[in-house]
TINUSE-419277 format. One record per residue (C-alpha): residue number from 1; residue in three letters; x, y, z. Coordinates in steps of 0.5 Angstrom, whole numbers, plus 2048, in hexadecimal, padded with zeros to 3 digits. Each point is the difference from the previous one (the first is absolute). Layout:
@num:NUM residuo:Ala c1:X c2:Y c3:Z;
...
***
This chain:
@num:1 residuo:Unk c1:7F9 c2:843 c3:8C9;
@num:2 residuo:Unk c1:803 c2:808 c3:803;
@num:3 residuo:Unk c1:804 c2:800 c3:806;
@num:4 residuo:Unk c1:7FB c2:802 c3:806;
@num:5 residuo:Unk c1:803 c2:806 c3:804;
@num:6 residuo:Unk c1:7FE c2:802 c3:806;
@num:7 residuo:Unk c1:7FC c2:807 c3:800;
@num:8 residuo:Unk c1:802 c2:802 c3:807;
@num:9 residuo:Unk c1:804 c2:807 c3:800;
@num:10 residuo:Unk c1:804 c2:7FE c3:807;
@num:11 residuo:Unk c1:803 c2:7F9 c3:7FD;
@num:12 residuo:Unk c1:807 c2:803 c3:7FF;
@num:13 residuo:Unk c1:803 c2:805 c3:805;
@num:14 residuo:Unk c1:806 c2:804 c3:7FE;
@num:15 residuo:Unk c1:805 c2:803 c3:804;
@num:16 residuo:Unk c1:805 c2:805 c3:7FE;
@num:17 residuo:Unk c1:807 c2:7FE c3:802;
@num:18 residuo:Unk c1:803 c2:806 c3:7FD;
@num:19 residuo:Unk c1:806 c2:801 c3:7FB;
@num:20 residuo:Unk c1:7FB c2:7FD c3:7FB;
@num:21 residuo:Unk c1:7FF c2:7FA c3:803;
@num:22 residuo:Unk c1:7F8 c2:7FE c3:802;
@num:23 residuo:Unk c1:7FE c2:7FA c3:803;
@num:24 residuo:Unk c1:7FA c2:7FC c3:7FF;
@num:25 residuo:Unk c1:7FC c2:7FB c3:803;
@num:26 residuo:Unk c1:7F9 c2:7FC c3:800;
@num:27 residuo:Unk c1:7FE c2:801 c3:808;
@num:28 residuo:Unk c1:7FB c2:7FB c3:800;
@num:29 residuo:Unk c1:805 c2:7FA c3:7FF;
@num:30 residuo:Unk c1:803 c2:7FD c3:805;
@num:31 residuo:Unk c1:806 c2:804 c3:803;
@num:32 residuo:Unk c1:805 c2:7FB c3:800;
@num:33 residuo:Unk c1:7FE c2:7FD c3:7F8;
@num:34 residuo:Unk c1:7FE c2:807 c3:7FD;
@num:35 residuo:Unk c1:806 c2:803 c3:7FB;
@num:36 residuo:Unk c1:803 c2:807 c3:801;
@num:37 residuo:Unk c1:800 c2:803 c3:7F9;
@num:38 residuo:Unk c1:805 c2:805 c3:7FE;
@num:39 residuo:Unk c1:7FF c2:805 c3:7FB;
@num:40 residuo:Unk c1:806 c2:804 c3:7FF;
@num:41 residuo:Unk c1:7FF c2:806 c3:7FB;
@num:42 residuo:Unk c1:807 c2:802 c3:7FC;
@num:43 residuo:Unk c1:801 c2:806 c3:7FB;
@num:44 residuo:Unk c1:800 c2:7FB c3:7FA;
@num:45 residuo:Unk c1:7FB c2:7FA c3:802;
@num:46 residuo:Unk c1:7FD c2:7FE c3:806;
@num:47 residuo:Unk c1:800 c2:7F9 c3:803;
@num:48 residuo:Unk c1:7FB c2:7FC c3:804;
@num:49 residuo:Unk c1:802 c2:7FA c3:804;
@num:50 residuo:Unk c1:7FB c2:7FA c3:800;
@num:51 residuo:Unk c1:7F9 c2:801 c3:800;
@num:52 residuo:Unk c1:7FC c2:7FD c3:806;
@num:53 residuo:Unk c1:7FB c2:7FC c3:7FF;
@num:54 residuo:Unk c1:7FC c2:802 c3:7F9;
@num:55 residuo:Unk c1:7F9 c2:800 c3:804;
@num:56 residuo:Unk c1:800 c2:807 c3:7FE;
@num:57 residuo:Unk c1:803 c2:805 c3:7FB;
@num:58 residuo:Unk c1:808 c2:802 c3:802;
@num:59 residuo:Unk c1:800 c2:804 c3:7FA;
@num:60 residuo:Unk c1:7FB c2:804 c3:801;
@num:61 residuo:Unk c1:802 c2:802 c3:807;
@num:62 residuo:Unk c1:807 c2:801 c3:7FE;
@num:63 residuo:Unk c1:7FD c2:806 c3:7FA;
@num:64 residuo:Unk c1:800 c2:806 c3:805;
@num:65 residuo:Unk c1:808 c2:7FF c3:801;
@num:66 residuo:Unk c1:802 c2:7FC c3:7FA;
@num:67 residuo:Unk c1:7FC c2:7FF c3:7F8;
@num:68 residuo:Unk c1:804 c2:7FA c3:7FE;
@num:69 residuo:Unk c1:806 c2:7FC c3:805;
@num:70 residuo:Unk c1:804 c2:7FB c3:7FE;
@num:71 residuo:Unk c1:7FE c2:7FA c3:804;
@num:72 residuo:Unk c1:806 c2:7FD c3:804;
@num:73 residuo:Unk c1:7FE c2:7F9 c3:801;
@num:74 residuo:Unk c1:804 c2:7FE c3:807;
@num:75 residuo:Unk c1:7FD c2:7F8 c3:7FF;
@num:76 residuo:Unk c1:7FA c2:7FC c3:7FF;
@num:77 residuo:Unk c1:7FD c2:7FF c3:805;
@num:78 residuo:Unk c1:7F8 c2:801 c3:801;
@num:79 residuo:Unk c1:800 c2:806 c3:805;
@num:80 residuo:Unk c1:805 c2:804 c3:7FB;
@num:81 residuo:Unk c1:7FE c2:7FF c3:7F8;
@num:82 residuo:Unk c1:7F8 c2:801 c3:801;
@num:83 residuo:Unk c1:800 c2:806 c3:7FC;
@num:84 residuo:Unk c1:807 c2:7FF c3:7FC;
@num:85 residuo:Unk c1:7FB c2:7FF c3:7F9;
@num:86 residuo:Unk c1:7FE c2:807 c3:801;
@num:87 residuo:Unk c1:806 c2:804 c3:7FE;
@num:88 residuo:Unk c1:803 c2:800 c3:7F9;
@num:89 residuo:Unk c1:808 c2:7FF c3:803;
@num:90 residuo:Unk c1:801 c2:7FA c3:804;
@num:91 residuo:Unk c1:807 c2:7FF c3:802;
@num:92 residuo:Unk c1:803 c2:7F9 c3:804;
@num:93 residuo:Unk c1:806 c2:7FC c3:800;
@num:94 residuo:Unk c1:800 c2:7F9 c3:7FC;
@num:95 residuo:Unk c1:7FF c2:7FC c3:806;
@num:96 residuo:Unk c1:7F9 c2:802 c3:801;
@num:97 residuo:Unk c1:7FE c2:802 c3:7F8;
@num:98 residuo:Unk c1:7FC c2:7F9 c3:800;
@num:99 residuo:Unk c1:7FC c2:801 c3:806;
@num:100 residuo:Unk c1:7FE c2:807 c3:7FE;
@num:101 residuo:Unk c1:7FE c2:7FE c3:7F9;
@num:102 residuo:Unk c1:7FC c2:7F9 c3:803;
@num:103 residuo:Unk c1:7FD c2:802 c3:807;
@num:104 residuo:Unk c1:7FC c2:7FB c3:803;
@num:105 residuo:Unk c1:7FD c2:800 c3:808;
@num:106 residuo:Unk c1:806 c2:7FA c3:800;
@num:107 residuo:Unk c1:806 c2:803 c3:7FE;
@num:108 residuo:Unk c1:7FF c2:806 c3:803;
@num:109 residuo:Unk c1:7FE c2:7FD c3:806;
@num:110 residuo:Unk c1:7F9 c2:803 c3:801;
@num:111 residuo:Unk c1:7FE c2:7F9 c3:802;
@num:112 residuo:Unk c1:801 c2:7FF c3:806;
@num:113 residuo:Unk c1:802 c2:807 c3:802;
@num:114 residuo:Unk c1:7F9 c2:804 c3:7FE;
@num:115 residuo:Unk c1:7FA c2:800 c3:804;
@num:116 residuo:Unk c1:7FA c2:804 c3:801;
@num:117 residuo:Unk c1:802 c2:800 c3:807;
@num:118 residuo:Unk c1:805 c2:804 c3:800;
@num:119 residuo:Unk c1:7FD c2:806 c3:7FD;
@num:120 residuo:Unk c1:7FD c2:805 c3:805;
@num:121 residuo:Unk c1:7FB c2:803 c3:7FA;
@num:122 residuo:Unk c1:7FF c2:7FD c3:7FA;
@num:123 residuo:Unk c1:801 c2:803 c3:7F9;
@num:124 residuo:Unk c1:7F8 c2:7FF c3:7FF;
@num:125 residuo:Unk c1:7FB c2:7FC c3:803;
@num:126 residuo:Unk c1:801 c2:7F9 c3:7FF;
@num:127 residuo:Unk c1:807 c2:800 c3:7FE;
@num:128 residuo:Unk c1:803 c2:7F9 c3:801;
@num:129 residuo:Unk c1:807 c2:7FF c3:800;
@num:130 residuo:Unk c1:800 c2:7F9 c3:7FD;
@num:131 residuo:Unk c1:7FD c2:803 c3:7FA;
@num:132 residuo:Unk c1:807 c2:805 c3:7FF;
@num:133 residuo:Unk c1:803 c2:7FF c3:7FA;
@num:134 residuo:Unk c1:807 c2:803 c3:7FD;
@num:135 residuo:Unk c1:800 c2:803 c3:7F9;
@num:136 residuo:Unk c1:806 c2:7FF c3:7FC;
@num:137 residuo:Unk c1:804 c2:806 c3:7FE;
@num:138 residuo:Unk c1:806 c2:7FE c3:7FD;
@num:139 residuo:Unk c1:807 c2:804 c3:802;
@num:140 residuo:Unk c1:802 c2:805 c3:7F9;
@num:141 residuo:Unk c1:806 c2:801 c3:803;
@num:142 residuo:Unk c1:805 c2:7FA c3:804;
@num:143 residuo:Unk c1:805 c2:804 c3:805;
@num:144 residuo:Unk c1:807 c2:7FE c3:801;
@num:145 residuo:Unk c1:803 c2:800 c3:807;
@num:146 residuo:Unk c1:805 c2:807 c3:800;
@num:147 residuo:Unk c1:7FB c2:803 c3:7FB;
@num:148 residuo:Unk c1:7FF c2:808 c3:801;
@num:149 residuo:Unk c1:7FA c2:803 c3:800;
@num:150 residuo:Unk c1:801 c2:807 c3:7FE;
@num:151 residuo:Unk c1:7FA c2:803 c3:802;
@num:152 residuo:Unk c1:803 c2:807 c3:800;
@num:153 residuo:Unk c1:800 c2:803 c3:807;
@num:154 residuo:Unk c1:802 c2:7F9 c3:802;
@num:155 residuo:Unk c1:803 c2:7FA c3:7FE;
@num:156 residuo:Unk c1:7FE c2:7F9 c3:803;
@num:157 residuo:Unk c1:804 c2:7FA c3:7FF;
@num:158 residuo:Unk c1:7FD c2:7F9 c3:7FF;
@num:159 residuo:Unk c1:803 c2:7FB c3:805;
@num:160 residuo:Unk c1:7FE c2:7F8 c3:7FF;
@num:161 residuo:Unk c1:7FE c2:7FE c3:807;
@num:162 residuo:Unk c1:7FF c2:7F9 c3:7FF;
@num:163 residuo:Unk c1:7FD c2:7FC c3:807;
@num:164 residuo:Unk c1:7F9 c2:802 c3:801;
@num:165 residuo:Unk c1:7FE c2:7FF c3:7F8;
@num:166 residuo:Unk c1:805 c2:7FE c3:7FB;
@num:167 residuo:Unk c1:7FF c2:806 c3:7FC;
@num:168 residuo:Unk c1:7FF c2:806 c3:806;
@num:169 residuo:Unk c1:803 c2:807 c3:7FF;
@num:170 residuo:Unk c1:802 c2:806 c3:803;
@num:171 residuo:Unk c1:801 c2:806 c3:7FE;
@num:172 residuo:Unk c1:806 c2:804 c3:804;
@num:173 residuo:Unk c1:801 c2:807 c3:800;
@num:174 residuo:Unk c1:807 c2:801 c3:802;
@num:175 residuo:Unk c1:800 c2:808 c3:7FF;
@num:176 residuo:Unk c1:7FB c2:800 c3:806;
@num:177 residuo:Unk c1:802 c2:7FA c3:802;
@num:178 residuo:Unk c1:7F9 c2:7FD c3:800;
@num:179 residuo:Unk c1:7FD c2:7F9 c3:7FF;
@num:180 residuo:Unk c1:7FA c2:7FE c3:7FE;
@num:181 residuo:Unk c1:801 c2:7F9 c3:802;
@num:182 residuo:Unk c1:7FA c2:7FD c3:7FE;
@num:183 residuo:Unk c1:7FF c2:7F9 c3:803;
@num:184 residuo:Unk c1:807 c2:7FF c3:801;
@num:185 residuo:Unk c1:801 c2:804 c3:807;
@num:186 residuo:Unk c1:7F9 c2:802 c3:804;
@num:187 residuo:Unk c1:7FF c2:800 c3:807;
@num:188 residuo:Unk c1:7FB c2:7FA c3:801;
@num:189 residuo:Unk c1:800 c2:7F8 c3:7FF;
@num:190 residuo:Unk c1:805 c2:7FF c3:7FA;
@num:191 residuo:Unk c1:7FD c2:7FC c3:7FB;
@num:192 residuo:Unk c1:806 c2:7FB c3:7FE;
@num:193 residuo:Unk c1:7FC c2:7F9 c3:800;
@num:194 residuo:Unk c1:7FC c2:801 c3:7FA;
@num:195 residuo:Unk c1:801 c2:7FB c3:7FA;
@num:196 residuo:Unk c1:804 c2:806 c3:7FC;
@num:197 residuo:Unk c1:804 c2:801 c3:806;
@num:198 residuo:Unk c1:807 c2:7FE c3:802;
@num:199 residuo:Unk c1:803 c2:801 c3:807;
@num:200 residuo:Unk c1:807 c2:800 c3:7FD;
@num:201 residuo:Unk c1:7FF c2:805 c3:7FB;
@num:202 residuo:Unk c1:7FC c2:804 c3:805;
@num:203 residuo:Unk c1:807 c2:801 c3:804;
@num:204 residuo:Unk c1:804 c2:802 c3:7FB;
@num:205 residuo:Unk c1:7FA c2:805 c3:7FE;
@num:206 residuo:Unk c1:800 c2:803 c3:808;
@num:207 residuo:Unk c1:808 c2:800 c3:800;
@num:208 residuo:Unk c1:800 c2:804 c3:7F9;
@num:209 residuo:Unk c1:7FB c2:805 c3:803;
@num:210 residuo:Unk c1:802 c2:801 c3:806;
@num:211 residuo:Unk c1:807 c2:803 c3:7FD;
@num:212 residuo:Unk c1:7FD c2:806 c3:7FD;
@num:213 residuo:Unk c1:7FF c2:806 c3:804;
@num:214 residuo:Unk c1:7F9 c2:800 c3:800;
@num:215 residuo:Unk c1:7FD c2:806 c3:804;
@num:216 residuo:Unk c1:7F9 c2:7FF c3:7FE;
@num:217 residuo:Unk c1:7FD c2:7F9 c3:7FE;
@num:218 residuo:Unk c1:7F9 c2:800 c3:7FD;
@num:219 residuo:Unk c1:7FD c2:7F9 c3:800;
@num:220 residuo:Unk c1:7FA c2:7FD c3:7FE;
@num:221 residuo:Unk c1:7FD c2:7FF c3:806;
@num:222 residuo:Unk c1:7FF c2:803 c3:807;
@num:223 residuo:Unk c1:805 c2:805 c3:802;
@num:224 residuo:Unk c1:805 c2:805 c3:7FC;
@num:225 residuo:Unk c1:806 c2:7FF c3:803;
@num:226 residuo:Unk c1:806 c2:804 c3:803;
@num:227 residuo:Unk c1:807 c2:7FD c3:7FE;
@num:228 residuo:Unk c1:801 c2:7FE c3:807;
@num:229 residuo:Unk c1:7F9 c2:7FC c3:800;
@num:230 residuo:Unk c1:802 c2:7FD c3:7FA;
@num:231 residuo:Unk c1:806 c2:7FD c3:801;
@num:232 residuo:Unk c1:7FD c2:7FE c3:807;
@num:233 residuo:Unk c1:7FB c2:7FC c3:7FC;
@num:234 residuo:Unk c1:805 c2:7FC c3:7FB;
@num:235 residuo:Unk c1:805 c2:7FF c3:806;
@num:236 residuo:Unk c1:7FA c2:7FD c3:804;
@num:237 residuo:Unk c1:7FF c2:7FB c3:7FA;
@num:238 residuo:Unk c1:807 c2:7FE c3:7FE;
@num:239 residuo:Unk c1:801 c2:7FE c3:809;
@num:240 residuo:Unk c1:7FA c2:7FB c3:7FF;
@num:241 residuo:Unk c1:803 c2:7FD c3:7F9;
***
């Protein structure tokens, strides 16, 4: 069976953040659950961080800005991997490789989180979130902690940041003091209670990320954070643990 995509032209919206960074989101899905997708344009190659629900073609949406971006899969949860299979180059940490290669509703946590009621508009008439199924998209390259991705005009350091999930990664742009903090640090309820989560590990990740001289953080949920708010989110989490 072929994959069904929405024909809505407004399923994605793109915000140009400047400096070769674009923020893509799916505005009709619940604000707290929708994934912030980031396209980073490079001189050597472009990268897109995560791919959303997969109910519309992200690859086609990105074509005006990037013909063939490399997908960086931050981790293997349903809201982040839906369109992974659309991309030829898919890079991820070894801790997420099995899920990306063999995703199910259960191991991606579509069950029990993904619900039709959390859409304010549907990708197509009759859409039922219970029918959503992820497609396998094995990693074509395994990323290592500390590895540097040279985009030409910027370098991104891979930071293994487990706690939310075992193979979660962030990307650190030291020159611009910018952290793509994915699901490690974001403004909202921190999900550290999933079967793939571990609080003591998360605490160590939070401490490691707080030590970075972050001036701006691009999380995969909710708003972009300045350095002060980024550290406040971490401090609030650590104070409760």
